[in-house]
Backbone as a chain_set.jsonl record, in Angstrom:
{"seq": "MDENTCCRINFRFSEKGTCIMEKKQKAKAAAYSGTQPGQNPVKNILKEVRRRKLLFLMLLPAIVFFIIFCYVPMGGIMLAFKDYNYGQGIFGSPWVGWANFEYLYKYYTGFGYAGGNCNPA", "coords": {"N": [[0.837, -1.19, 0.0], [0.417, 2.215, -0.731], [1.017, 5.626, 0.358], [-1.287, 7.035, -0.298], [-3.581, 5.583, 0.064], [-6.271, 4.435, 2.141], [-7.0, 2.422, 5.041], [-8.63, 0.571, 3.844], [-8.802, -0.8, 0.595], [-10.502, 0.327, -1.289], [-10.873, 2.975, -0.68], [-9.545, 6.278, -0.87], [-7.269, 8.989, -0.173], [-8.012, 12.434, -0.528], [-6.641, 15.503, -1.909], [-6.997, 17.28, 0.149], [-6.817, 15.776, 2.385], [-8.918, 14.247, 3.242], [-10.736, 11.175, 3.367], [-11.884, 9.516, 0.533], [-14.398, 7.808, -1.412], [-14.274, 5.433, -4.09], [-15.844, 5.712, -7.346], [-17.393, 3.457, -8.091], [-17.902, 2.232, -5.649], [-19.421, 4.211, -4.386], [-21.72, 4.168, -5.992], [-22.633, 1.57, -5.462], [-23.175, 1.773, -2.715], [-25.192, 3.717, -2.733], [-27.152, 2.359, -4.184], [-27.677, 0.281, -2.444], [-28.775, 1.597, -0.243], [-31.12, 2.464, -1.337], [-31.799, 4.96, -2.295], [-30.867, 7.415, -4.607], [-28.651, 10.206, -4.868], [-30.456, 13.219, -4.792], [-32.907, 12.122, -5.41], [-36.392, 11.459, -4.754], [-37.364, 10.039, -1.741], [-39.937, 9.031, -1.206], [-40.993, 8.257, -3.644], [-39.335, 6.107, -4.129], [-40.171, 4.341, -2.15], [-42.808, 3.835, -2.954], [-42.213, 2.605, -5.347], [-40.979, 0.261, -4.431], [-43.178, -0.904, -3.166], [-44.811, -1.437, -5.357], [-43.144, -3.241, -6.659], [-43.02, -5.381, -4.875], [-45.654, -6.304, -4.448], [-47.171, -8.58, -3.765], [-46.085, -9.405, -1.315], [-46.774, -7.23, 0.315], [-49.502, -7.467, 0.098], [-49.909, -9.815, 1.531], [-49.261, -8.832, 4.007], [-51.318, -7.153, 4.567], [-53.708, -8.278, 5.969], [-52.698, -8.443, 8.63], [-52.189, -5.757, 9.204], [-54.786, -4.701, 9.062], [-55.944, -6.135, 11.173], [-54.532, -5.063, 13.426], [-55.354, -2.406, 13.271], [-58.129, -2.629, 13.702], [-58.329, -3.923, 16.243], [-56.568, -2.582, 17.936], [-56.433, 0.233, 17.505], [-59.049, 1.218, 17.029], [-60.462, 0.716, 19.492], [-59.494, 2.841, 21.038], [-61.149, 5.057, 20.93], [-63.238, 4.265, 22.616], [-61.902, 4.164, 25.035], [-61.688, 6.792, 25.655], [-64.148, 7.355, 26.741], [-64.039, 6.947, 29.476], [-63.14, 9.304, 30.516], [-65.049, 11.197, 30.03], [-68.251, 12.87, 30.362], [-70.603, 11.156, 29.364], [-73.039, 11.674, 26.919], [-75.76, 10.525, 25.19], [-77.041, 11.826, 23.074], [-75.173, 13.726, 22.225], [-72.949, 12.248, 21.566], [-69.691, 10.558, 21.461], [-67.54, 12.334, 20.909], [-68.727, 14.798, 21.217], [-69.573, 15.023, 23.816], [-69.098, 16.482, 27.101], [-65.843, 17.001, 28.536], [-64.633, 15.543, 31.466], [-62.455, 14.739, 32.851], [-60.734, 13.422, 35.601], [-62.97, 13.032, 37.171], [-64.87, 10.955, 36.919], [-63.376, 8.774, 37.849], [-62.847, 9.563, 40.459], [-65.438, 9.47, 41.514], [-65.886, 6.716, 41.234], [-63.982, 5.585, 43.027], [-64.8, 6.739, 45.376], [-67.441, 5.886, 45.947], [-67.552, 3.159, 45.393], [-66.639, 0.33, 46.926], [-64.602, -1.743, 46.547], [-64.865, -5.232, 45.734], [-67.661, -5.526, 45.974], [-70.006, -6.095, 44.482], [-69.219, -7.766, 42.342], [-67.511, -9.691, 43.508], [-69.005, -10.652, 45.595], [-70.395, -13.056, 45.62], [-68.429, -14.931, 45.78], [-67.365, -15.124, 48.307], [-66.915, -17.292, 51.084], [-68.382, -16.998, 53.409]], "CA": [[0.0, 0.0, 0.0], [1.15, 3.478, -0.717], [0.507, 6.562, 1.35], [-2.536, 7.645, -0.744], [-4.729, 4.716, 0.31], [-6.669, 4.253, 3.535], [-6.868, 1.047, 5.487], [-9.312, -0.248, 2.869], [-8.274, -0.543, -0.743], [-11.454, 1.085, -2.093], [-10.882, 4.371, -0.251], [-8.304, 7.022, -1.084], [-7.255, 10.34, 0.377], [-7.975, 13.539, -1.477], [-5.55, 16.441, -1.639], [-7.266, 17.969, 1.403], [-6.572, 14.869, 3.494], [-10.093, 13.473, 3.612], [-10.834, 9.873, 2.722], [-12.996, 9.497, -0.414], [-14.699, 6.508, -1.981], [-14.258, 5.372, -5.54], [-17.168, 5.89, -7.931], [-18.14, 2.206, -8.053], [-18.355, 2.015, -4.275], [-20.502, 5.162, -4.131], [-22.908, 3.674, -6.679], [-23.113, 0.406, -4.723], [-23.735, 2.236, -1.447], [-26.46, 4.385, -3.025], [-28.117, 1.339, -4.585], [-28.029, -0.487, -1.255], [-29.641, 2.412, 0.607], [-32.396, 2.62, -2.009], [-31.993, 6.304, -2.837], [-29.754, 8.076, -5.271], [-28.657, 11.627, -4.502], [-31.391, 14.046, -5.539], [-34.167, 11.433, -5.658], [-37.41, 11.548, -3.717], [-37.487, 8.727, -1.104], [-41.319, 8.55, -1.252], [-41.131, 7.553, -4.916], [-38.657, 4.823, -3.991], [-41.018, 3.465, -1.337], [-43.903, 3.403, -3.82], [-41.631, 1.678, -6.314], [-40.811, -1.008, -3.718], [-44.507, -1.478, -2.951], [-45.231, -2.011, -6.638], [-42.298, -4.401, -6.962], [-43.289, -6.483, -3.953], [-47.065, -6.144, -4.092], [-47.686, -9.781, -3.109], [-45.673, -9.38, 0.09], [-47.599, -6.24, 1.006], [-50.848, -8.021, 0.151], [-49.918, -10.747, 2.655], [-49.152, -8.036, 5.218], [-52.557, -6.397, 4.74], [-54.556, -8.748, 7.068], [-52.11, -8.078, 9.924], [-52.4, -4.316, 9.395], [-56.217, -4.518, 9.355], [-56.143, -6.663, 12.516], [-54.053, -4.104, 14.414], [-56.196, -1.208, 13.234], [-59.427, -2.925, 14.313], [-58.274, -4.316, 17.642], [-55.675, -1.736, 18.746], [-56.664, 1.664, 17.37], [-60.471, 1.537, 17.128], [-60.883, 0.834, 20.901], [-59.03, 4.082, 21.669], [-62.324, 5.939, 21.087], [-63.951, 3.821, 23.803], [-61.115, 4.509, 26.226], [-61.989, 8.197, 25.962], [-65.397, 7.427, 27.51], [-63.737, 6.981, 30.905], [-62.812, 10.674, 30.9], [-66.11, 12.092, 29.565], [-69.604, 12.738, 30.879], [-71.195, 10.73, 28.092], [-74.427, 11.997, 26.604], [-76.069, 9.795, 23.961], [-77.406, 12.77, 22.024], [-73.998, 14.439, 21.734], [-71.953, 11.299, 21.076], [-68.421, 10.48, 22.197], [-66.7, 13.517, 20.719], [-69.451, 16.006, 21.593], [-69.817, 15.044, 25.26], [-68.1, 17.305, 27.81], [-64.679, 16.352, 29.144], [-64.669, 15.72, 32.914], [-61.152, 14.363, 33.409], [-60.68, 12.361, 36.616], [-64.184, 13.036, 37.993], [-65.464, 9.621, 36.91], [-62.568, 7.898, 38.695], [-63.087, 9.974, 41.839], [-66.737, 8.902, 41.873], [-65.717, 5.271, 41.34], [-63.254, 5.227, 44.239], [-65.493, 7.247, 46.548], [-68.67, 5.154, 46.239], [-67.419, 1.734, 45.109], [-65.667, -0.123, 47.926], [-64.013, -3.055, 46.256], [-65.602, -6.198, 44.935], [-68.949, -5.731, 46.631], [-70.986, -6.712, 43.59], [-68.632, -8.831, 41.526], [-66.931, -10.752, 44.322], [-69.873, -10.97, 46.713], [-70.802, -14.456, 45.574], [-67.259, -15.793, 45.941], [-66.98, -15.225, 49.729], [-67.512, -18.489, 51.67], [-69.033, -16.703, 54.704]], "C": [[0.877, 1.247, 0.0], [0.486, 4.445, 0.242], [-0.798, 7.227, 0.947], [-3.75, 6.761, -0.492], [-5.0, 4.637, 1.799], [-6.45, 2.797, 3.915], [-7.621, 0.091, 4.569], [-8.848, 0.151, 1.479], [-9.189, 0.397, -1.53], [-11.532, 2.563, -1.715], [-9.526, 5.002, -0.54], [-8.418, 8.38, -0.431], [-7.267, 11.354, -0.739], [-6.815, 14.448, -1.116], [-5.735, 17.156, -0.307], [-7.049, 17.064, 2.608], [-7.782, 14.084, 3.945], [-10.15, 12.189, 2.797], [-12.058, 9.863, 1.808], [-13.176, 8.094, -0.97], [-14.55, 6.561, -3.496], [-15.683, 5.409, -6.069], [-17.995, 4.602, -7.872], [-18.692, 1.948, -6.654], [-19.48, 2.979, -3.908], [-21.793, 4.681, -4.769], [-23.495, 2.472, -5.944], [-23.775, 0.829, -3.414], [-25.078, 2.922, -1.667], [-27.527, 3.38, -3.425], [-28.566, 0.53, -3.381], [-28.982, 0.303, -0.354], [-30.995, 2.668, -0.034], [-32.637, 4.0, -2.585], [-30.713, 6.79, -3.485], [-29.771, 9.538, -4.839], [-29.592, 12.425, -5.401], [-32.718, 13.366, -5.836], [-35.106, 11.589, -4.475], [-37.578, 10.175, -3.062], [-38.905, 8.176, -1.115], [-41.555, 7.781, -2.549], [-40.458, 6.187, -4.844], [-39.486, 3.842, -3.171], [-42.183, 2.955, -2.178], [-43.423, 2.41, -4.876], [-41.43, 0.3, -5.68], [-42.152, -1.682, -3.472], [-45.008, -2.11, -4.24], [-44.427, -3.26, -6.981], [-42.663, -5.611, -6.126], [-44.748, -6.473, -3.497], [-47.642, -7.392, -3.426], [-47.288, -9.841, -1.635], [-46.51, -8.384, 0.892], [-49.05, -6.697, 1.084], [-50.968, -9.033, 1.283], [-49.841, -10.015, 3.988], [-50.461, -7.311, 5.55], [-53.468, -6.952, 5.835], [-54.007, -8.405, 8.451], [-52.321, -6.592, 10.213], [-53.861, -4.041, 9.757], [-56.529, -5.003, 10.767], [-55.722, -5.649, 13.571], [-54.871, -2.824, 14.407], [-57.507, -1.47, 13.968], [-59.303, -3.153, 15.815], [-57.345, -3.47, 18.515], [-56.024, -0.257, 18.663], [-58.133, 2.046, 17.481], [-60.92, 1.61, 18.586], [-60.41, 2.105, 21.606], [-60.179, 5.073, 21.837], [-63.134, 5.561, 22.314], [-63.212, 4.142, 25.081], [-61.371, 5.96, 26.622], [-63.249, 8.338, 26.797], [-65.145, 7.5, 29.01], [-63.488, 8.407, 31.397], [-63.88, 11.68, 30.471], [-67.399, 11.845, 30.327], [-70.478, 12.439, 29.669], [-72.674, 11.057, 28.007], [-74.732, 11.377, 25.248], [-76.376, 10.744, 22.802], [-76.2, 13.482, 21.419], [-72.927, 13.507, 21.182], [-70.661, 11.376, 21.874], [-67.65, 11.792, 22.103], [-67.401, 14.816, 21.102], [-69.708, 16.118, 23.084], [-68.73, 15.839, 25.97], [-67.023, 16.457, 28.483], [-64.721, 16.606, 30.646], [-63.363, 15.312, 33.576], [-61.256, 13.22, 34.393], [-61.949, 12.246, 37.45], [-64.855, 11.67, 38.029], [-64.688, 8.661, 37.803], [-62.726, 8.265, 40.171], [-64.416, 9.412, 42.337], [-66.616, 7.39, 42.091], [-65.05, 4.892, 42.65], [-63.948, 5.724, 45.515], [-66.671, 6.347, 46.93], [-68.589, 3.649, 46.002], [-66.308, 1.197, 45.997], [-65.186, -1.54, 47.644], [-64.921, -3.938, 45.437], [-66.947, -6.525, 45.569], [-69.966, -6.441, 45.752], [-70.387, -7.915, 42.878], [-68.134, -9.991, 42.375], [-67.801, -11.183, 45.477], [-70.275, -12.434, 46.741], [-69.645, -15.413, 45.833], [-66.847, -15.95, 47.423], [-67.673, -16.422, 50.378], [-68.294, -18.226, 52.961], [-70.484, -16.882, 54.73]], "O": [[1.924, 1.306, 0.644], [-0.514, 4.103, 0.874], [-1.386, 7.932, 1.767], [-4.866, 7.168, -0.815], [-4.088, 4.755, 2.618], [-5.795, 2.043, 3.196], [-7.285, -1.092, 4.517], [-8.539, 1.316, 1.23], [-8.71, 1.181, -2.35], [-12.214, 3.327, -2.398], [-8.49, 4.34, -0.464], [-9.517, 8.867, -0.166], [-6.619, 11.17, -1.77], [-6.096, 14.205, -0.147], [-4.76, 17.591, 0.306], [-7.093, 17.536, 3.744], [-7.706, 13.333, 4.917], [-9.664, 12.136, 1.667], [-13.161, 10.171, 2.259], [-12.24, 7.295, -0.998], [-14.687, 7.622, -4.104], [-16.629, 5.163, -5.321], [-19.199, 4.667, -7.623], [-19.827, 1.495, -6.504], [-20.402, 2.598, -3.188], [-22.856, 4.773, -4.155], [-24.714, 2.361, -5.813], [-24.823, 0.297, -3.048], [-26.005, 2.734, -0.879], [-28.688, 3.53, -3.045], [-29.729, 0.132, -3.308], [-29.899, -0.274, 0.232], [-31.935, 3.055, 0.661], [-33.613, 4.188, -3.312], [-29.616, 6.593, -2.962], [-30.829, 10.053, -4.476], [-29.527, 12.32, -6.626], [-33.584, 13.978, -6.462], [-34.676, 11.821, -3.345], [-37.908, 9.218, -3.761], [-39.077, 6.96, -1.042], [-42.244, 6.761, -2.548], [-40.947, 5.219, -5.427], [-39.503, 2.646, -3.462], [-42.513, 1.771, -2.123], [-44.149, 1.488, -5.249], [-41.683, -0.718, -6.323], [-42.252, -2.905, -3.559], [-45.571, -3.204, -4.215], [-44.966, -4.222, -7.528], [-42.621, -6.741, -6.612], [-45.038, -6.616, -2.309], [-48.535, -7.266, -2.588], [-48.077, -10.282, -0.799], [-46.906, -8.67, 2.021], [-49.756, -6.354, 2.032], [-52.011, -9.11, 1.932], [-50.314, -10.532, 5.001], [-50.675, -6.905, 6.692], [-53.987, -6.146, 6.608], [-54.783, -8.104, 9.358], [-52.602, -6.217, 11.352], [-54.142, -3.244, 10.652], [-57.294, -4.359, 11.486], [-56.471, -5.396, 14.515], [-55.06, -2.217, 15.461], [-57.952, -0.642, 14.763], [-60.104, -2.62, 16.583], [-57.344, -3.637, 19.735], [-55.92, 0.448, 19.667], [-58.435, 3.125, 17.993], [-61.705, 2.499, 18.914], [-60.901, 2.408, 22.693], [-60.183, 5.851, 22.791], [-63.667, 6.439, 22.992], [-63.84, 4.371, 26.115], [-61.279, 6.31, 27.798], [-63.413, 9.338, 27.495], [-65.96, 8.06, 29.743], [-63.619, 8.674, 32.591], [-63.649, 12.887, 30.538], [-67.621, 10.761, 30.867], [-71.02, 13.344, 29.034], [-73.451, 10.753, 28.912], [-74.049, 11.664, 24.265], [-75.996, 10.469, 21.664], [-76.203, 13.807, 20.232], [-72.079, 13.941, 20.402], [-70.543, 12.145, 22.828], [-67.163, 12.301, 23.112], [-66.739, 15.836, 21.292], [-70.03, 17.201, 23.573], [-67.585, 15.878, 25.519], [-67.278, 15.341, 28.935], [-64.832, 17.756, 31.07], [-63.197, 15.532, 34.775], [-61.8, 12.164, 34.069], [-61.995, 11.424, 38.365], [-65.361, 11.265, 39.076], [-65.294, 7.81, 38.454], [-62.739, 7.387, 41.033], [-64.5, 8.93, 43.467], [-67.189, 6.853, 43.039], [-65.504, 3.966, 43.323], [-63.711, 5.195, 46.601], [-66.878, 6.074, 48.112], [-69.509, 2.93, 46.393], [-65.149, 1.577, 45.831], [-65.373, -2.433, 48.471], [-65.652, -3.471, 44.564], [-67.314, -7.695, 45.681], [-70.709, -7.298, 46.23], [-71.008, -8.977, 42.827], [-68.315, -11.151, 42.005], [-67.374, -12.013, 46.28], [-70.475, -12.989, 47.821], [-69.872, -16.597, 46.081], [-66.052, -16.834, 47.743], [-68.888, -16.568, 50.248], [-68.821, -19.17, 53.549], [-71.115, -16.661, 55.763]]}, "num_chains": 1, "name": "protein.A"}
C-alpha cells in the first residue's frame, strides 16, 4: 500500500486529506440504501410497494387486525374521561377528566358486587 490509500483498498485520500470513496463504491452504497442523490425517497417506497405487491398483500390482514383491535378501541377509552351523553356522542360530550374515577373510588368499595358471591361466609 502506498501513502494515498486508507486502510481499505477502495478508499483514497484527497488532496485535502479526507478519505474518499471510488465511484463504483458510491454507486453500490447508493443502490443499497435505495436512494440516489437528488431522488425523492417517497417515490422509492412506492416503487418497492409495486415491486413487492404480493408481500404487502400478505401483510394487509395483519395491518387490518391491528387497526381494528388496537386503534379503534381508543375511542372507547376516551369514555372513561367524559360525561357521556347519547345525544352528543363520544366527541361532543363534555370532558370531565378524573371526575369519573373519583366517583368510582369514593362510592365503590371493592368487589362488593362482583366478588360478593365468591366469599364463603
